C-alpha positions in Angstrom: 50.1 -25.9 -33.7 50.1 -22.1 -34.2 47.3 -20.2 -32.6 46.9 -16.8 -34.3 44.8 -14.4 -32.3 44.8 -11.6 -34.9 45.5 -13.0 -38.4 45.6 -10.6 -41.3 41.8 -10.1 -41.9 41.0 -6.4 -42.5 37.3 -5.8 -43.4 36.0 -2.7 -45.1 35.6 0.2 -42.7 31.8 0.1 -43.1 31.6 -3.7 -42.3 33.5 -3.8 -39.0 30.4 -4.6 -37.0 29.9 -8.2 -36.1 26.2 -8.3 -37.1 26.9 -6.5 -40.3 29.6 -9.1 -41.2 27.1 -11.8 -40.3 24.1 -10.5 -42.3 25.7 -8.9 -45.3 26.8 -12.2 -47.1 23.3 -13.8 -46.6 21.3 -10.7 -47.7 23.5 -9.2 -50.4 26.1 -11.6 -51.8 25.8 -13.3 -55.2 28.2 -15.9 -56.4 28.1 -16.3 -60.2 30.3 -18.4 -62.3 29.6 -21.9 -61.0 28.1 -24.8 -63.0 26.5 -27.3 -60.6 25.6 -30.9 -61.4 23.2 -32.5 -59.0 23.4 -36.1 -57.9 21.2 -38.1 -55.5 23.1 -40.4 -53.2 21.0 -43.2 -51.9 21.9 -44.2 -48.3 22.0 -47.6 -46.7 19.2 -46.7 -44.3 16.7 -46.0 -47.2 17.1 -42.2 -47.0 19.0 -39.9 -49.5 21.3 -37.0 -49.8 21.4 -34.5 -52.7 24.9 -33.6 -53.8 26.0 -30.7 -56.0 29.3 -31.0 -58.0 31.4 -28.2 -59.5 34.1 -30.0 -61.4 37.2 -28.6 -63.1 38.9 -31.9 -63.9 41.1 -31.8 -60.9 42.4 -34.8 -58.9 41.8 -32.8 -55.7 38.3 -32.4 -54.2 36.9 -30.1 -51.5 33.7 -31.4 -49.8 31.7 -28.4 -48.4 29.2 -28.8 -45.6 26.6 -26.0 -45.0 25.3 -24.8 -41.6 22.0 -24.9 -39.7 19.0 -24.6 -42.0 21.3 -23.9 -44.9 21.8 -25.7 -48.2 24.4 -26.2 -50.9 23.3 -23.2 -52.9 23.9 -20.6 -50.1 26.3 -17.9 -51.0 28.9 -18.9 -48.4 28.9 -22.5 -49.8 29.1 -21.3 -53.4 31.8 -18.8 -52.5 34.0 -21.6 -51.0 33.3 -23.8 -54.0 34.3 -21.1 -56.5 37.4 -20.2 -54.5 38.4 -23.9 -54.6 37.7 -24.2 -58.4 39.9 -21.1 -59.0 42.8 -22.7 -57.1 42.7 -26.1 -58.8 40.2 -28.1 -56.8 36.9 -29.7 -57.7 34.1 -28.9 -55.2 31.3 -31.1 -53.9 28.6 -29.3 -51.8 26.1 -31.6 -50.1 22.7 -31.0 -48.5 21.7 -32.3 -45.1 18.7 -34.5 -44.9 15.7 -32.4 -45.7 17.7 -29.3 -46.8 17.8 -29.7 -50.6 14.2 -28.6 -51.2 12.6 -32.1 -50.7 11.7 -33.7 -47.4 13.9 -36.7 -46.5 12.2 -40.1 -46.3 12.7 -41.1 -42.7 11.4 -39.8 -39.3 14.7 -38.2 -38.5 16.5 -35.0 -39.6 20.1 -33.8 -39.4 22.2 -32.7 -36.4 25.6 -31.5 -35.4 27.0 -34.9 -34.9 25.6 -36.9 -37.8 29.0 -37.8 -39.2 27.7 -40.9 -40.8 26.3 -38.8 -43.6 29.5 -36.9 -44.2 31.3 -40.3 -44.3 28.8 -41.5 -46.9 29.5 -38.4 -49.0 33.3 -38.8 -48.8 32.9 -42.5 -49.7 30.9 -41.5 -52.8 33.6 -39.1 -53.8 36.3 -41.8 -53.4 34.2 -44.5 -55.2 35.3 -43.8 -58.8 39.0 -43.3 -58.1 38.8 -39.8 -59.6 40.6 -38.1 -56.7 44.0 -38.5 -55.1 43.1 -36.1 -52.2 39.9 -35.1 -50.5 39.6 -32.2 -48.1 36.5 -31.4 -45.9 35.3 -27.9 -45.1 32.3 -27.1 -42.9 30.5 -23.9 -41.7 28.9 -23.4 -38.3 26.9 -26.5 -37.5 28.5 -28.1 -40.5 31.9 -27.1 -39.1 31.2 -28.9 -35.9 30.2 -32.0 -37.8 33.3 -31.7 -40.0 35.7 -31.4 -37.0 34.0 -34.3 -35.2 34.3 -36.4 -38.4 38.1 -35.7 -38.6 38.5 -36.6 -35.0 36.7 -39.9 -35.5 39.0 -40.7 -38.5 42.0 -40.2 -36.3 45.1 -41.8 -37.7 43.2 -43.6 -40.5 42.0 -40.8 -42.8 42.3 -42.6 -46.1 42.0 -40.1 -48.9 41.2 -37.2 -46.6 44.2 -34.9 -46.6 42.9 -32.1 -44.4 40.0 -30.0 -43.3 38.7 -26.8 -42.0 35.8 -25.6 -39.8 34.6 -21.9 -40.0 32.6 -20.2 -37.3 32.3 -23.4 -35.4 30.2 -23.8 -32.2 32.5 -26.6 -31.1 31.1 -26.5 -27.6 27.4 -27.0 -28.4 26.1 -26.3 -24.9 28.0 -23.0 -24.5 26.9 -21.9 -28.0 23.3 -22.7 -27.2 23.4 -20.7 -24.0 24.9 -17.8 -25.9 22.3 -17.9 -28.6 19.6 -17.9 -25.9 20.6 -14.4 -24.9 18.9 -11.2 -25.9 21.6 -10.2 -28.4 20.7 -13.2 -30.6 16.9 -13.0 -30.3 16.5 -12.0 -33.9 18.6 -15.0 -35.2 17.0 -17.4 -32.8 13.5 -16.5 -33.9 14.5 -17.1 -37.5 16.2 -20.4 -36.8 13.3 -21.7 -34.7 10.8 -20.7 -37.4 12.6 -22.7 -40.0 13.3 -25.7 -37.8 9.7 -25.7 -36.6 8.5 -25.8 -40.2 10.6 -28.9 -40.7 9.0 -30.6 -37.7 5.6 -29.7 -38.9 6.4 -31.4 -42.2 7.6 -34.5 -40.3 4.4 -34.6 -38.4 2.5 -34.6 -41.7 4.7 -37.4 -43.0 4.5 -39.5 -39.9 1.2 -38.9 -38.1 1.4 -39.7 -34.4 5.2 -39.9 -34.3 6.0 -36.2 -33.8 4.6 -34.2 -30.9 4.2 -30.6 -32.1 2.9 -29.3 -28.8 6.5 -28.4 -27.7 6.7 -25.7 -30.4 4.2 -23.5 -28.6 6.2 -20.8 -26.8 9.6 -22.3 -27.8 12.4 -19.8 -27.6 15.7 -21.7 -27.3 17.8 -24.4 -28.9 17.7 -26.4 -25.6 13.9 -26.6 -25.8 14.1 -27.7 -29.5 16.8 -30.3 -28.8 15.0 -31.7 -25.8 11.8 -32.1 -27.8 13.0 -33.1 -31.2 16.8 -33.5 -31.9 17.3 -35.8 -28.9 14.3 -38.1 -29.3 14.6 -38.4 -33.1 18.3 -39.3 -33.0 18.8 -41.5 -30.0 19.9 -38.9 -27.4 18.4 -38.6 -23.9 17.9 -34.9 -24.2 19.7 -31.7 -25.3 22.5 -32.1 -22.7 23.2 -35.6 -23.8 23.3 -34.6 -27.4 25.6 -31.6 -26.8 28.0 -33.7 -24.7 28.3 -36.5 -27.2 28.5 -34.3 -30.4 30.5 -31.2 -29.5 33.6 -31.2 -31.7 35.8 -29.8 -29.0 36.2 -33.2 -27.4 37.3 -34.7 -30.8 40.0 -32.2 -31.6 42.7 -34.0 -29.7 42.2 -37.1 -32.0 42.7 -35.2 -35.3 45.7 -36.4 -37.3 45.5 -34.4 -40.5 46.1 -30.7 -41.0 43.0 -28.9 -39.8 42.1 -25.2 -39.7 39.6 -23.8 -37.2 38.6 -20.2 -38.1 36.5 -18.5 -35.5 36.1 -14.7 -35.2 36.4 -13.3 -31.7 33.4 -11.1 -32.3 31.2 -13.9 -33.6 27.8 -13.2 -32.0 26.9 -16.9 -32.0 30.0 -18.2 -30.2 30.7 -18.3 -26.4 34.3 -18.2 -25.1 34.3 -22.0 -24.8 34.0 -22.3 -28.6 37.5 -21.0 -29.1 39.7 -24.1 -28.6 43.0 -22.4 -27.8 44.2 -25.2 -25.5 43.3 -28.0 -27.8 45.0 -26.3 -30.8 48.1 -25.6 -28.8 48.3 -29.3 -27.7 47.7 -30.8 -31.2 50.3 -30.2 -33.9 47.7 -31.0 -36.5 45.2 -28.3 -35.5 45.6 -24.6 -36.4 43.3 -22.0 -34.8 42.8 -18.6 -36.4 40.9 -16.2 -34.2 40.7 -12.8 -35.9 39.2 -10.0 -33.8 36.6 -9.3 -36.5 34.6 -11.3 -38.9 31.2 -12.1 -37.4 29.5 -15.4 -38.0 30.3 -17.0 -41.4 31.2 -13.5 -42.5 34.8 -12.4 -43.1 33.7 -10.1 -45.9 36.7 -8.6 -47.7 37.5 -6.8 -50.9 37.6 -8.9 -54.1 35.4 -11.7 -55.4 36.7 -14.2 -52.9 36.3 -13.5 -49.2 39.3 -13.6 -46.9 38.1 -16.8 -45.2 37.8 -18.6 -48.6 41.3 -17.6 -49.7 42.7 -18.6 -46.3 41.0 -21.9 -46.2 41.9 -23.1 -49.7 45.5 -21.9 -49.3 45.7 -23.8 -46.0 44.4 -27.0 -47.7 46.6 -26.6 -50.7 49.6 -26.4 -48.4 48.5 -29.5 -46.6 
């Protein structure tokens, strides 16, 4: 499918820096005009997911998946939901386990490959027969999860008509190594602070089941995934987790129109996270790789960001 190395994204002159593009939306952006209705989805394993709906009465639905340590109320999620509503789609933003403001019930968390939860959300959306088409959109970690999910569906997508992943670390190992570098030290400290807080909460919930000693001196995702993500979710270690859950290996199986939108200047993404070969080989996958945009940035003039317009237009065409 087409691979576009320089699509028509033109940021404001004062936001051409990758870190400015990355930080501006999270620090400054507000997204008014949405009316959310929350629903709790009970899961078969005894846990729950909190869902936020923004309905317009459409027969088309976009399911939006947030990124690492995000939630459904983040500006980038709300921006995508609002752009979808304005273009004739309902929107459903869901929260990973433990990310809605209330700890989840089980001694587990979320991770880049937990597609069973996205599948449960899509099944809930399909349950009442309210929608003819469902599209799935994910950001960063949620983008990896979304692309993996689409690959697992393969030629049996059901209601799912298409999808998109934005700023996707689709090679988890390469992205983790990139994030371990000095240029990402600020981001890494913030992520590990938040993730460590979740583990401390788990230790309080489940005394004796979570060893917090590994948090001392922790500075990388590899250390965190070795100590927590792997053991909690049935992986041997970080390398096993990354190998089994990286979306890049699932891209050849995708059989619905799917957009991957990764900026070449994304400070979180290594070269291996740009699946040029996979997109070229699969007619169902389109890769947009603009030279600028940062990580979950793509800030542009107007209420809707360029990435939001591009994504919803792509899904509408699908």
